[in-house]
C-alpha positions as CSV (number, residue, x, y, z in Angstrom):
1,M,41.5,15.1,33.8
2,P,43.1,12.2,30.9
3,A,46.1,13.1,29.7
4,Q,46.0,15.1,26.4
5,F,49.1,13.6,23.7
6,D,49.4,15.1,20.6
7,A,50.8,13.3,18.1
8,E,54.8,13.8,18.3
9,Q,54.1,13.2,21.3
10,L,51.9,9.7,20.9
11,L,54.1,8.7,17.7
12,R,57.3,9.0,20.9
13,R,55.4,6.9,22.8
14,F,55.0,4.3,20.6
15,E,57.8,3.8,19.2
16,A,59.3,3.6,22.4
17,I,56.6,0.9,23.3
18,G,57.7,-0.6,19.9
19,D,60.9,-1.3,21.2
20,R,60.6,-2.8,24.2
21,M,58.8,-4.5,22.4
22,R,61.3,-5.4,20.4
23,A,64.1,-6.1,23.3
24,I,61.1,-8.2,25.0
25,E,60.9,-10.4,21.1
26,A,64.7,-11.1,21.5
27,Q,64.4,-11.6,25.3
28,L,62.3,-14.5,25.0
29,E,63.9,-16.0,22.2
30,I,66.6,-16.0,23.8
31,L,65.6,-17.6,26.9
32,S,64.1,-20.2,24.7
33,E,66.6,-21.9,22.8
34,K,68.2,-22.1,26.7
35,A,65.3,-23.5,27.7
36,G,65.3,-25.5,24.6
37,V,61.7,-24.7,23.9
38,D,61.1,-24.3,20.0
39,Y,60.0,-20.3,19.6
40,T,59.5,-18.7,16.1
41,P,59.5,-14.8,16.3
42,P,55.3,-13.3,14.1
43,A,57.9,-11.2,12.5
44,Q,59.0,-14.7,10.9
45,T,55.9,-16.0,10.4
46,V,55.5,-13.2,7.8
47,P,56.7,-12.4,4.6
48,E,59.6,-9.8,5.0
49,D,58.4,-6.9,3.0
50,V,55.2,-6.9,5.4
51,A,57.8,-7.5,8.9
52,K,59.7,-4.2,7.4
53,L,56.4,-1.8,7.1
54,A,55.6,-2.9,10.2
55,A,58.8,-2.3,11.8
56,E,59.3,1.0,10.2
57,G,55.9,2.0,11.4
58,K,53.9,1.9,8.0
59,T,50.7,0.1,9.3
60,L,48.9,0.6,6.8
61,E,51.2,-0.4,4.0
62,A,52.4,-3.8,6.4
63,M,48.3,-4.8,6.1
64,A,47.8,-4.2,2.2
65,A,50.7,-5.9,2.0
66,Y,50.2,-8.9,4.0
67,R,46.7,-8.9,2.5
68,K,47.9,-9.3,-1.1
69,A,50.8,-12.1,0.1
70,T,48.8,-14.2,2.0
71,G,44.7,-13.0,1.1
72,A,43.2,-12.8,4.7
73,N,40.8,-10.3,5.2
74,A,41.3,-7.5,6.7
75,D,40.5,-8.2,10.4
76,D,43.5,-11.2,10.3
77,A,45.8,-8.3,8.3
78,R,45.4,-6.6,11.1
79,T,45.4,-8.3,14.4
80,V,48.8,-10.4,13.0
81,V,50.8,-6.8,12.0
82,L,49.9,-5.2,14.8
83,G,51.0,-8.3,16.2
84,L,54.9,-8.3,15.5
């Protein structure tokens, strides 16, 4: 039987995943610098307000802000925001 989670448990799990991804990105940036390989963190390729909204877990707001700033369609905005 599949595990069942309530909204609070899911939120905690997603926050933990987000924290882990930020740690991985930070480590990748350090390793890339030491190896002399160019690396641009995904958050640096989008407007600052979009990255801030995404970091706060406001995915829909971040997608709307990205679409407004870039003219991207909904699918592209979702891909970019979820990749932050």
